[in-house]
C-alpha positions as a Markdown table, in Angstrom:
| # | Residue | x | y | z |
|---|---|---|---|---|
| 1 | Met | 0.0 | 0.0 | 0.0 |
| 2 | Gly | 1.3 | 3.4 | -0.9 |
| 3 | Thr | 1.4 | 6.5 | 1.2 |
| 4 | Arg | -2.0 | 7.6 | 0.0 |
| 5 | Gly | -3.5 | 4.1 | 0.8 |
| 6 | Thr | -2.0 | 4.2 | 4.3 |
| 7 | Met | -3.3 | 7.7 | 4.9 |
| 8 | Met | -6.8 | 6.7 | 3.8 |
| 9 | His | -6.7 | 3.6 | 6.0 |
| 10 | Arg | -5.8 | 5.8 | 9.0 |
| 11 | Val | -8.6 | 8.3 | 8.3 |
| 12 | Val | -11.2 | 5.5 | 7.9 |
| 13 | Gly | -9.9 | 3.7 | 11.0 |
| 14 | Gly | -10.0 | 7.0 | 12.9 |
| 15 | Leu | -13.6 | 7.7 | 11.8 |
| 16 | Ile | -14.7 | 4.2 | 12.8 |
| 17 | Ala | -13.0 | 4.5 | 16.2 |
| 18 | Gly | -14.6 | 7.9 | 16.7 |
| 19 | Leu | -18.1 | 6.6 | 15.9 |
| 20 | Leu | -17.6 | 3.7 | 18.2 |
| 21 | Leu | -16.6 | 6.0 | 21.0 |
| 22 | Leu | -19.6 | 8.2 | 20.4 |
| 23 | Ala | -22.0 | 5.2 | 20.3 |
| 24 | Ala | -20.5 | 3.9 | 23.6 |
| 25 | Ala | -20.6 | 7.3 | 25.4 |
| 26 | Pro | -23.4 | 7.8 | 27.9 |
| 27 | Ala | -26.4 | 9.9 | 26.6 |
| 28 | Met | -26.3 | 13.5 | 27.7 |
| 29 | Ala | -28.0 | 14.1 | 31.0 |
| 30 | Glu | -31.5 | 15.6 | 30.8 |
| 31 | Thr | -31.8 | 19.2 | 31.8 |
| 32 | Pro | -33.8 | 20.1 | 35.0 |
| 33 | Ala | -36.8 | 21.3 | 32.8 |
| 34 | Glu | -36.7 | 18.0 | 30.8 |
| 35 | Leu | -36.7 | 16.0 | 34.0 |
| 36 | Ile | -39.6 | 17.9 | 35.4 |
| 37 | Ser | -41.4 | 17.7 | 32.1 |
| 38 | Ser | -40.9 | 14.0 | 31.9 |
| 39 | Phe | -42.4 | 13.6 | 35.4 |
| 40 | Arg | -45.3 | 15.9 | 34.5 |
| 41 | Leu | -46.1 | 14.0 | 31.2 |
| 42 | Lys | -46.3 | 10.7 | 33.1 |
| 43 | His | -49.0 | 12.3 | 35.3 |
| 44 | Gly | -51.1 | 13.9 | 32.6 |
| 45 | Glu | -49.7 | 17.4 | 32.7 |
| 46 | Val | -48.0 | 19.4 | 30.0 |
| 47 | Arg | -44.3 | 20.0 | 29.5 |
| 48 | Val | -42.6 | 23.0 | 31.0 |
| 49 | Val | -39.8 | 25.1 | 29.5 |
| 50 | Arg | -37.1 | 27.2 | 31.2 |
| 51 | Asp | -38.1 | 30.9 | 31.7 |
| 52 | Ser | -35.5 | 33.6 | 32.3 |
| 53 | Thr | -37.7 | 35.6 | 34.6 |
| 54 | Leu | -38.5 | 32.5 | 36.7 |
| 55 | Asp | -34.8 | 31.5 | 36.7 |
| 56 | Arg | -33.9 | 35.0 | 38.1 |
| 57 | Ile | -36.6 | 34.7 | 40.8 |
| 58 | Ala | -35.4 | 31.2 | 41.7 |
| 59 | Met | -31.7 | 32.4 | 41.8 |
| 60 | Asp | -32.5 | 35.3 | 44.0 |
| 61 | Gln | -34.3 | 33.0 | 46.4 |
| 62 | Ala | -31.5 | 30.4 | 46.4 |
| 63 | Arg | -28.9 | 33.0 | 47.0 |
| 64 | Ala | -30.9 | 34.6 | 49.8 |
| 65 | Met | -31.3 | 31.3 | 51.6 |
| 66 | Ala | -27.6 | 30.4 | 51.1 |
| 67 | Ala | -26.5 | 33.9 | 52.4 |
| 68 | Lys | -28.7 | 33.4 | 55.5 |
| 69 | Asp | -28.0 | 29.6 | 55.6 |
| 70 | Asp | -31.7 | 29.2 | 56.2 |
| 71 | Leu | -34.2 | 27.1 | 54.3 |
| 72 | Ser | -37.1 | 29.6 | 54.2 |
| 73 | His | -39.7 | 30.7 | 51.6 |
| 74 | Asp | -39.5 | 34.1 | 53.2 |
| 75 | Ala | -35.7 | 34.5 | 53.0 |
| 76 | Leu | -36.2 | 37.3 | 50.4 |
| 77 | Gly | -39.8 | 38.3 | 51.2 |
| 78 | Pro | -43.3 | 37.0 | 50.5 |
| 79 | Phe | -43.6 | 34.6 | 47.5 |
| 80 | Asn | -46.5 | 36.5 | 46.0 |
| 81 | Arg | -44.4 | 39.7 | 45.8 |
| 82 | Arg | -41.3 | 37.9 | 44.5 |
| 83 | Val | -43.2 | 36.0 | 41.8 |
| 84 | Ala | -45.2 | 39.1 | 40.6 |
| 85 | Pro | -42.7 | 40.1 | 37.8 |
| 86 | Ala | -43.4 | 36.7 | 36.1 |
| 87 | Gly | -46.9 | 37.8 | 35.3 |
| 88 | Ala | -48.2 | 34.3 | 36.2 |
| 89 | Gly | -51.8 | 33.4 | 36.9 |
| 90 | Arg | -50.7 | 30.3 | 38.9 |
| 91 | Ala | -47.3 | 29.8 | 40.5 |
| 92 | Ala | -45.7 | 27.5 | 43.1 |
| 93 | Glu | -42.3 | 27.3 | 44.7 |
| 94 | Asn | -40.3 | 24.3 | 45.9 |
| 95 | Ile | -37.1 | 24.8 | 48.0 |
| 96 | Ala | -34.6 | 22.3 | 49.4 |
| 97 | Tyr | -31.1 | 21.9 | 50.5 |
| 98 | Gly | -28.7 | 19.1 | 50.9 |
| 99 | Tyr | -28.0 | 17.6 | 47.5 |
| 100 | Asp | -25.5 | 18.9 | 45.1 |
| 101 | Asn | -27.3 | 17.6 | 42.0 |
| 102 | Phe | -30.8 | 18.4 | 40.7 |
| 103 | Glu | -31.8 | 14.8 | 40.0 |
| 104 | Lys | -31.6 | 13.9 | 43.7 |
| 105 | Thr | -33.3 | 17.1 | 44.7 |
| 106 | Leu | -36.1 | 16.4 | 42.3 |
| 107 | Gly | -36.4 | 12.9 | 43.8 |
| 108 | Gln | -36.8 | 14.5 | 47.2 |
| 109 | Trp | -39.6 | 16.7 | 45.9 |
| 110 | Ile | -41.4 | 13.9 | 44.1 |
| 111 | Asp | -41.4 | 11.9 | 47.4 |
| 112 | Ser | -43.0 | 14.7 | 49.3 |
| 113 | Ser | -46.8 | 15.1 | 48.7 |
| 114 | Gly | -46.8 | 18.9 | 48.9 |
| 115 | His | -43.8 | 19.3 | 46.6 |
| 116 | Arg | -45.2 | 16.7 | 44.2 |
| 117 | Lys | -48.4 | 18.8 | 44.0 |
| 118 | Asn | -46.4 | 21.8 | 43.1 |
| 119 | Leu | -44.4 | 19.9 | 40.4 |
| 120 | Leu | -47.8 | 18.9 | 38.9 |
| 121 | Leu | -49.3 | 22.4 | 39.0 |
| 122 | His | -52.1 | 22.2 | 36.5 |
| 123 | Asn | -51.4 | 23.8 | 33.1 |
| 124 | Ala | -48.0 | 25.1 | 34.2 |
| 125 | Ser | -45.9 | 26.0 | 31.2 |
| 126 | Arg | -42.7 | 27.6 | 32.6 |
| 127 | Val | -40.2 | 26.8 | 35.2 |
| 128 | Gly | -37.1 | 28.5 | 36.8 |
| 129 | Ile | -34.5 | 26.5 | 38.7 |
| 130 | Ala | -31.4 | 27.6 | 40.6 |
| 131 | Asn | -29.1 | 26.7 | 43.3 |
| 132 | Ala | -26.5 | 28.4 | 45.5 |
| 133 | Lys | -24.0 | 27.3 | 48.1 |
| 134 | Asn | -23.8 | 28.8 | 51.6 |
| 135 | Ala | -20.6 | 30.7 | 52.7 |
| 136 | Ser | -18.8 | 27.5 | 53.8 |
| 137 | Gly | -19.6 | 25.9 | 50.5 |
| 138 | Lys | -20.9 | 22.8 | 52.3 |
| 139 | Arg | -24.6 | 23.2 | 51.8 |
| 140 | Thr | -26.4 | 23.7 | 48.5 |
| 141 | Tyr | -29.8 | 25.5 | 48.5 |
| 142 | Trp | -32.3 | 24.9 | 45.7 |
| 143 | Ala | -35.3 | 26.9 | 44.5 |
| 144 | Met | -37.7 | 26.1 | 41.8 |
| 145 | Val | -40.6 | 28.3 | 40.6 |
| 146 | Ile | -43.2 | 26.8 | 38.3 |
| 147 | Ala | -45.9 | 28.9 | 36.7 |
| 148 | Gly | -48.8 | 28.9 | 34.3 |
| 149 | Asp | -50.5 | 31.8 | 32.6 |
| 150 | Tyr | -53.7 | 33.4 | 33.6 |
| 151 | Glu | -56.7 | 31.1 | 33.0 |
| 152 | Pro | -59.9 | 32.6 | 31.5 |
| 153 | Lys | -62.5 | 33.7 | 34.1 |
| 154 | Gly | -65.9 | 33.4 | 32.4 |
| 155 | Lys | -66.2 | 34.1 | 28.7 |
| 156 | Gly | -63.0 | 35.5 | 27.3 |
| 157 | Lys | -62.1 | 37.4 | 30.5 |
| 158 | Lys | -58.7 | 37.2 | 32.0 |
| 159 | Asn | -58.0 | 37.2 | 35.8 |
| 160 | Lys | -55.9 | 40.0 | 37.1 |
| 161 | Glu | -55.1 | 38.3 | 40.3 |
| 162 | Pro | -53.1 | 35.1 | 40.7 |
| 163 | Leu | -55.4 | 32.1 | 41.1 |
| 164 | Val | -53.1 | 30.3 | 43.4 |
| 165 | Ala | -49.6 | 30.9 | 44.7 |
| 166 | Val | -48.6 | 28.0 | 46.9 |
| 167 | Lys | -45.3 | 27.2 | 48.5 |
| 168 | Arg | -44.1 | 24.4 | 50.5 |
| 169 | Glu | -40.8 | 23.7 | 52.4 |
| 170 | Ala | -38.7 | 20.6 | 51.6 |
| 171 | Ala | -38.0 | 18.1 | 54.3 |
| 172 | Pro | -34.4 | 19.0 | 54.9 |
| 173 | Ala | -31.7 | 16.3 | 54.7 |
| 174 | Ser | -30.3 | 17.6 | 57.9 |
| 175 | Lys | -31.3 | 20.3 | 60.3 |
| 176 | Pro | -30.3 | 23.8 | 59.4 |
| 177 | Lys | -28.5 | 26.0 | 61.9 |
| 178 | Ser | -30.6 | 26.3 | 65.0 |
| 179 | Ser | -32.3 | 29.6 | 65.9 |
| 180 | Asn | -34.0 | 30.7 | 69.1 |
| 181 | Cys | -37.3 | 29.8 | 67.5 |
| 182 | His | -38.6 | 26.5 | 69.0 |
| 183 | Val | -42.1 | 26.6 | 67.6 |
| 184 | Lys | -43.3 | 28.7 | 64.7 |
| 185 | Leu | -47.1 | 29.3 | 64.6 |
| 186 | Leu | -48.7 | 31.6 | 62.1 |
| 187 | Gly | -45.3 | 33.1 | 61.3 |
| 188 | Leu | -44.6 | 33.9 | 65.0 |
| 189 | Cys | -41.6 | 32.5 | 66.8 |
| 190 | Ile | -42.6 | 31.0 | 70.2 |
């Protein structure tokens, strides 16, 4: 075989080797929105897509919880006020801490009835997901905001108020830093 034949043999061999490596490589991991959509589709709900406004709202919440090292829906203020820029008719928020990856966090939410209900928010179409680490870098806080558009009220009328804005706290993997609050009742520390 001449130089040209040897070169062609190497190119073809390289292409075949490359294709075999590609075929053997694990499939790319699904994005958080795809994972949520997959769960929703299995339960009769529609798919959701990432939304930059909801991503920002979730990121602000995750960062606030991380900065305070406190798992709380109110770390940055009331949910209704925080979600208002999204212009959603229906919205829900899930928060959690403990896991570094979204798949495990999603599993935690699926296993919790309140969080599961939020994931399956009827006719939701958009989602925002974010995480942030606390100052020590040892705890990851997650926030997810899922939302749908305004639903018609009567014939052709649109609601101007949110239909529902629910929030639920995740069952933490471990107890956050203790505070002087032993019992919290109606938002009051006793």
